[in-house]
C-alpha positions as CSV (number, residue, x, y, z in Angstrom):
1,L,119.0,75.3,80.3
2,T,115.6,73.9,81.3
3,P,113.0,76.4,82.6
4,G,113.6,75.2,86.1
5,E,117.4,75.6,85.7
6,R,116.9,79.1,84.3
7,A,114.6,80.0,87.2
8,L,117.1,78.8,89.8
9,L,120.2,80.2,88.2
10,V,119.0,83.8,88.1
11,R,117.8,83.7,91.7
12,L,120.9,82.0,93.2
13,P,122.9,85.2,93.4
14,V,120.7,86.3,96.3
15,F,123.2,84.2,98.3
16,S,126.6,85.6,98.9
17,A,128.5,82.7,100.5
18,P,128.6,79.0,99.4
19,M,125.1,77.8,99.9
20,R,123.7,75.0,102.1
21,L,121.1,72.8,100.4
22,D,118.5,73.5,103.1
23,A,119.0,77.3,102.7
24,I,118.4,77.0,98.9
25,A,115.3,74.9,99.5
26,E,113.9,77.4,102.0
27,V,114.6,80.5,100.1
28,L,114.1,79.4,96.5
29,G,111.9,76.3,96.7
30,D,108.8,78.3,95.9
31,A,110.3,79.8,92.8
32,V,111.3,76.4,91.3
33,G,108.7,74.1,92.8
34,D,109.0,70.3,92.8
35,G,111.8,70.5,90.2
36,L,114.4,72.0,92.6
37,D,116.5,68.9,93.0
38,D,116.5,68.3,89.2
39,A,117.4,72.0,88.6
40,L,120.3,71.8,91.1
41,S,121.6,68.6,89.5
42,G,121.3,70.1,86.1
43,L,123.3,73.2,87.0
44,V,126.0,71.1,88.6
45,D,126.2,68.8,85.5
46,K,126.6,71.9,83.3
47,S,129.4,73.3,85.6
48,L,127.4,76.3,86.5
49,L,127.4,75.2,90.2
50,Q,130.2,73.4,92.0
51,H,130.3,71.3,95.1
52,A,132.1,72.8,98.1
53,R,132.6,71.8,101.8
54,G,131.6,73.7,104.8
55,V,132.9,74.1,108.4
56,E,131.8,70.6,109.4
57,D,132.4,69.0,105.9
58,E,128.7,69.5,105.0
59,T,127.9,69.8,101.3
60,R,127.5,73.3,99.9
61,L,127.2,74.7,96.4
62,R,129.0,77.7,95.0
63,M,129.0,79.6,91.7
64,L,132.1,80.7,89.9
65,E,132.4,84.4,90.2
66,L,131.9,85.1,86.5
67,V,128.8,83.0,86.4
68,R,127.6,84.7,89.6
69,E,128.1,88.2,88.1
70,F,126.2,87.2,85.0
71,A,123.3,85.8,86.9
72,A,123.3,88.7,89.3
73,E,122.6,91.1,86.5
74,L,119.4,89.1,85.8
75,L,118.2,88.8,89.4
76,D,116.8,92.4,89.7
77,D,114.7,91.8,86.6
78,V,112.8,88.7,87.9
79,D,109.2,89.5,88.9
80,D,109.5,88.1,92.4
81,V,112.9,89.6,93.3
82,A,111.5,91.4,96.4
83,A,109.9,88.2,97.7
84,V,113.2,86.3,97.1
85,R,115.2,88.9,99.0
86,T,112.7,88.9,101.8
87,R,112.7,85.1,102.1
88,H,116.5,85.2,102.1
89,A,116.6,87.8,104.9
90,A,114.0,86.0,106.9
91,Y,115.9,82.7,106.7
92,Y,119.2,84.2,107.8
93,T,117.7,86.3,110.5
94,A,116.0,83.2,112.0
95,W,119.2,81.2,111.6
96,A,121.3,83.9,113.4
97,D,118.7,84.2,116.2
98,D,118.8,80.4,116.8
99,S,122.5,80.1,116.4
100,C,123.4,82.9,118.9
101,G,120.8,81.5,121.4
102,R,122.7,78.2,121.2
103,M,126.0,80.1,121.6
104,L,125.0,81.2,125.1
105,R,124.7,77.6,126.2
106,S,127.5,75.6,124.6
107,Q,130.1,75.2,121.8
108,P,130.5,79.0,121.1
109,D,133.7,78.5,119.1
110,L,132.0,76.1,116.8
111,W,129.1,78.6,116.3
112,V,131.5,81.4,115.6
113,R,133.0,79.4,112.8
114,R,129.6,78.6,111.4
115,I,128.5,82.3,111.6
116,D,131.8,83.3,109.9
117,T,130.9,81.0,107.0
118,E,127.4,82.6,106.7
119,F,128.4,86.1,107.5
120,P,128.3,87.5,103.9
121,D,124.6,86.4,103.8
122,L,123.9,87.9,107.2
123,I,125.2,91.2,106.0
124,E,123.0,91.1,103.0
125,A,120.0,90.2,105.2
126,F,120.7,93.0,107.6
127,E,121.1,95.6,104.9
128,W,117.9,94.5,103.2
129,Y,116.0,94.7,106.4
130,V,117.4,98.2,107.3
131,E,115.8,99.5,104.1
132,N,112.6,97.4,104.2
133,R,111.8,96.0,107.6
134,P,113.9,97.8,110.3
135,V,112.4,95.9,113.2
136,D,113.9,92.7,111.8
137,A,117.2,94.5,111.3
138,V,117.2,95.1,115.1
139,R,116.5,91.4,115.6
140,M,119.6,90.6,113.6
141,F,121.7,93.1,115.4
142,G,120.7,91.8,118.8
143,A,121.1,88.2,117.8
144,L,124.7,88.7,116.8
145,D,125.8,90.3,120.1
146,L,127.9,87.3,121.3
147,Y,129.4,86.9,117.9
148,F,130.5,90.5,117.9
149,R,132.0,90.0,121.3
150,R,133.8,86.8,120.5
151,T,135.4,88.3,117.3
152,G,136.1,91.8,118.7
153,A,134.1,93.3,115.9
154,V,133.4,96.6,117.7
155,Q,133.7,98.7,114.5
156,M,131.2,96.6,112.5
157,A,128.8,96.4,115.5
158,D,129.0,100.2,115.8
159,R,128.0,100.7,112.1
160,W,125.1,98.4,112.6
161,M,124.1,100.1,115.8
162,R,123.8,103.4,114.1
163,A,121.4,101.9,111.6
164,V,119.0,100.5,114.2
165,R,119.3,102.5,117.3
166,D,116.2,104.6,116.9
167,V,113.8,101.9,115.6
168,D,110.7,101.3,117.7
169,V,110.7,97.6,118.7
170,P,108.9,95.4,121.2
171,P,110.5,94.8,124.6
172,E,112.3,91.5,123.7
173,L,114.1,93.2,120.9
174,D,114.7,96.3,122.9
175,I,116.5,94.3,125.6
176,R,118.8,92.6,123.1
177,R,119.5,95.8,121.2
178,A,120.4,97.6,124.4
179,I,122.8,94.8,125.5
180,T,124.5,94.9,122.1
181,C,124.7,98.7,122.1
182,G,126.2,98.4,125.6
183,F,128.9,96.1,124.2
184,V,129.7,98.6,121.5
185,L,130.0,101.5,123.9
186,F,132.0,99.4,126.4
187,G,134.4,98.5,123.6
188,Q,134.8,102.2,122.9
189,L,135.6,102.8,126.6
190,D,132.4,104.7,127.1
191,L,131.6,103.0,130.4
192,I,128.9,105.5,131.4
193,G,127.1,105.1,128.2
194,A,127.5,101.3,128.3
195,R,126.1,101.2,131.9
196,R,123.1,103.2,130.8
197,E,122.3,100.7,128.0
198,F,122.8,97.6,130.3
199,Q,120.7,99.1,133.0
200,H,117.9,99.8,130.5
201,A,118.1,96.2,129.3
202,L,118.0,95.0,132.9
203,D,114.9,97.1,133.7
204,V,113.0,95.8,130.7
205,A,114.1,92.2,131.3
206,R,112.8,92.3,134.8
207,A,109.6,94.0,133.8
208,T,108.9,91.2,131.2
209,G,110.2,88.3,133.3
210,N,113.1,87.5,130.9
211,V,115.5,85.7,133.2
212,L,118.1,84.9,130.6
213,Y,118.6,88.5,129.6
214,E,118.2,89.8,133.1
215,A,121.3,87.7,133.9
216,H,123.1,88.9,130.8
217,A,122.4,92.6,131.6
218,M,123.4,92.2,135.3
219,I,126.7,90.7,134.4
220,D,127.4,93.4,131.8
221,E,126.3,96.2,134.0
222,A,128.6,95.0,136.8
223,H,131.5,95.0,134.3
224,T,131.2,98.8,133.8
225,H,132.3,99.4,137.4
226,L,135.8,98.2,136.8
227,G,138.2,100.1,139.1
228,S,135.5,101.9,141.0
229,V,136.4,101.4,144.6
230,E,133.1,102.7,146.0
231,D,131.0,100.4,143.7
232,Y,133.1,97.3,144.1
233,D,131.0,95.4,146.6
234,R,127.8,96.2,144.8
235,A,129.3,95.3,141.4
236,L,130.7,92.0,142.8
237,A,127.3,91.1,144.3
238,R,125.5,92.0,141.1
239,V,127.8,89.9,138.8
240,R,127.4,86.9,141.2
241,R,123.7,87.3,141.2
242,G,123.7,87.5,137.4
243,T,125.9,84.4,137.2
244,D,123.5,82.5,139.4
245,L,120.6,83.5,137.2
246,A,122.5,82.5,134.1
247,R,123.1,79.1,135.6
248,T,119.3,78.8,136.4
249,A,118.6,79.7,132.7
250,G,121.0,76.9,131.5
251,A,123.3,79.4,129.8
252,S,126.6,77.9,130.7
253,V,128.6,80.2,128.3
254,L,127.1,83.2,130.0
255,V,128.0,81.7,133.4
256,G,131.6,81.6,132.2
257,M,131.4,85.2,131.1
258,G,130.1,86.1,134.6
259,R,133.0,84.3,136.3
260,N,135.5,86.2,134.1
261,V,133.8,89.6,135.0
262,E,134.0,88.6,138.7
263,G,137.7,87.9,138.1
264,E,138.3,91.2,136.4
265,L,136.5,93.2,139.1
266,S,138.5,91.4,141.8
267,R,141.9,91.7,140.1
268,I,141.5,95.4,139.5
269,H,140.4,95.9,143.1
270,G,143.6,94.1,144.3
271,D,141.9,90.8,145.5
272,D,144.0,88.3,143.6
273,D,142.8,85.3,145.5
274,T,139.1,85.9,144.6
275,A,140.2,86.7,141.0
276,E,142.2,83.5,140.6
277,A,139.3,81.4,141.9
278,A,136.9,83.1,139.5
279,Y,139.3,82.6,136.5
280,R,139.8,79.0,137.4
281,A,136.1,78.4,137.6
282,G,135.6,80.0,134.2
283,I,138.4,78.0,132.7
284,A,136.9,74.7,134.0
285,L,133.5,75.7,132.6
286,G,135.0,76.7,129.3
287,R,136.5,73.2,129.0
288,A,133.3,71.6,129.9
289,T,131.2,73.5,127.3
290,G,133.7,73.6,124.4
291,D,134.4,77.3,125.1
292,H,138.1,77.4,124.1
293,Q,138.1,81.1,124.1
294,R,137.0,81.3,127.7
295,D,139.8,78.8,128.6
296,A,142.3,81.0,126.8
297,V,141.0,84.3,128.2
298,G,141.1,82.9,131.7
299,H,144.7,81.9,131.4
300,G,145.6,85.2,129.8
301,N,144.1,87.1,132.7
302,W,145.8,84.7,135.1
303,V,149.2,85.9,133.8
304,Y,148.7,89.2,135.6
305,I,148.1,87.4,138.9
306,A,151.2,85.2,138.6
307,T,153.2,88.4,137.8
308,H,151.8,90.1,140.9
309,R,153.0,87.3,143.0
310,G,156.5,87.2,141.4
311,D,155.9,83.9,139.7
312,F,157.3,85.1,136.4
313,D,158.1,81.6,135.0
314,E,154.6,80.6,135.8
315,A,153.3,83.7,134.1
316,V,155.2,82.8,130.9
317,E,153.8,79.3,130.8
318,L,150.3,80.5,131.5
319,A,150.7,82.9,128.5
320,R,152.1,80.1,126.4
321,Y,149.0,78.1,127.0
322,A,146.7,81.0,126.2
323,V,148.7,81.8,123.0
324,D,148.6,78.1,121.9
325,L,144.9,77.9,122.4
326,N,144.1,81.2,120.7
327,Q,146.3,80.3,117.7
328,R,144.8,76.8,117.4
329,Y,141.2,78.0,117.4
330,G,141.7,81.2,115.4
331,H,141.1,83.7,118.2
332,R,143.4,86.4,116.7
333,S,141.6,89.2,118.4
334,E,142.8,87.9,121.8
335,L,146.5,87.6,121.1
336,P,147.5,91.3,121.5
337,W,146.1,91.4,125.0
338,V,147.9,88.1,126.1
339,A,151.1,89.6,124.6
340,I,150.9,92.7,126.7
341,A,150.2,90.8,129.9
342,L,153.2,88.5,129.0
343,A,155.4,91.6,128.6
344,G,154.7,92.5,132.2
345,A,156.4,89.3,133.3
346,L,159.3,89.7,130.8
347,I,160.2,93.2,132.0
348,R,160.4,91.9,135.5
349,K,162.6,89.1,134.4
350,G,165.0,91.7,132.9
351,R,164.1,91.0,129.3
352,V,163.5,94.7,128.5
353,E,164.1,94.5,124.8
354,D,161.8,91.5,124.2
355,A,159.1,93.2,126.3
356,A,159.3,96.5,124.3
357,V,159.2,94.7,121.0
358,L,156.3,92.5,122.0
359,V,154.1,95.4,123.2
360,A,154.8,97.4,120.1
361,S,154.0,94.4,117.9
362,A,150.8,93.8,119.9
363,E,149.7,97.4,119.6
364,A,150.3,97.5,115.8
365,T,148.4,94.2,115.4
366,A,145.4,95.6,117.4
367,E,145.4,98.7,115.3
368,R,145.4,96.8,112.1
369,L,142.6,94.6,113.3
370,G,140.5,97.5,114.5
371,L,140.7,96.3,118.1
372,R,140.5,98.5,121.2
373,E,142.3,97.7,124.4
374,V,140.1,95.9,127.0
375,A,139.0,98.3,129.7
376,G,139.9,95.9,132.6
377,D,143.4,95.5,131.4
378,M,144.2,99.2,130.8
379,P,145.5,100.2,134.3
380,E,147.9,97.3,134.4
381,N,149.0,97.7,130.8
382,E,149.8,101.3,131.4
383,Q,152.0,100.3,134.3
384,I,153.8,97.8,132.0
385,R,154.4,100.4,129.3
386,A,155.7,102.9,131.9
387,L,158.1,100.3,133.3
388,I,159.4,99.4,129.9
389,A,159.9,103.1,129.1
390,Q,161.8,103.6,132.4
391,R,164.1,100.6,131.9
392,A,164.6,100.9,128.1
393,G,165.9,104.5,128.2
394,G,167.3,105.6,124.9
395,D,166.7,102.3,123.3
396,L,162.9,102.5,123.6
397,V,162.3,104.3,120.2
398,R,164.4,101.8,118.3
399,W,162.9,98.7,119.9
400,R,159.4,100.0,119.5
401,A,160.0,100.8,115.8
402,R,161.2,97.2,115.3
403,G,158.2,95.8,117.2
404,A,155.8,97.8,115.0
405,T,157.0,95.9,111.9
406,T,157.4,92.5,113.6
407,P,154.5,90.0,113.1
408,L,152.9,89.3,116.4
409,D,153.3,85.5,116.0
410,E,157.1,86.0,115.6
411,A,157.3,88.4,118.6
412,L,155.4,85.9,120.7
413,R,157.7,83.1,119.6
414,V,160.8,85.0,120.7
415,A,159.1,86.2,123.9
416,L,158.0,82.8,125.0
417,G,161.3,81.1,124.1
418,P,161.7,77.3,123.8
419,R,159.2,75.1,125.6
420,P,160.5,73.8,128.9
421,A,161.9,70.3,128.8
422,R,160.2,69.6,132.1
423,A,157.4,71.1,134.3
424,T,158.1,74.5,135.6
425,G,155.7,74.3,138.5
426,V,152.7,75.8,136.8
427,D,149.8,73.3,136.6
428,L,147.7,74.3,133.7
429,T,145.0,71.7,134.5
430,R,144.4,72.7,138.0
431,A,141.5,75.1,137.3
432,G,138.7,74.3,139.8
433,G,135.0,74.1,139.1
């Protein structure tokens, strides 16, 4: 190898995922200098690097694992290894910060796929900063809040939270850390702890004039009052105010989150008309901003309302739409919750066995993925389970045992049945703005 090729090869293992060319230039350009392009071409010509394609068919480079292992053994011996790791961490922290800011405004599904691709490097950056610059580890943790939410990664976010919770940081990072900590606690069903974190974020955001995160914290804090009759009016007013602020800040994805929280509060309170209007608005906004998960979640929540009204065929078709969308865009963490909502319609249609198998399959899938049941769905889901137990009688144990070993996609296929040959009356495009 030429000196430039050697210098590049032993530093490339700082990357964990297939590498974008701009990332290589930013992180390793100083180590190789003007000969970077020649060194890259030389390593490709010598088959030590291979071309790969990314999420959007962009060019990346990757190392064969044996080559990477060999080069990684040499990395710790280079004289500037600390500077290389610091540049790597800085690059990916800034990238995550920018990416997640964009996620609040549009195309969140696309950004989730991009972050998935880079996530091995984000982990490396976070762990480096935990040991060397904890304040920047907090920045990474707060930046990935929406990614953690969209992927249901409560367990990972909890591990990260424990590493950064006590670090002294400036107000901007304190706000975002508190919001992400609140998400973790909410996902663990600690609504009181989550409320405390969200309220802290709200207080700091207001004191510093940060309208975007004031909106975020208001929406999240309102969500912690699910099922509280005495707090309903206040929570509804707060989430609507937060949604208005999010709209002012140009955060359309956050607006969609706010409409969903409004729907959840209203549904749990028994106001299905208000809930349906909020879900429809969130669905329309999701479609307008490329937020396919918001579209799917809105339809999944709408299943409950159709079931309340006795529109069981409509509930099935709403669930079918949500399942199709979640499967198409890889939102595996949403499927168990749509499945349980669907079971509520099936049991009332007399399909007790299918409902029992479906719920057991959903629960087993959620456990395998490390997912916790959504707080807003728990009261209704417990009613569904109780109704299944009542109607299944002595067959319950056998059906649940079968469901626990049935892949969720298969259980959903059976539960949904064949697609109707003609419209069933449900208009899946009627969501209003």
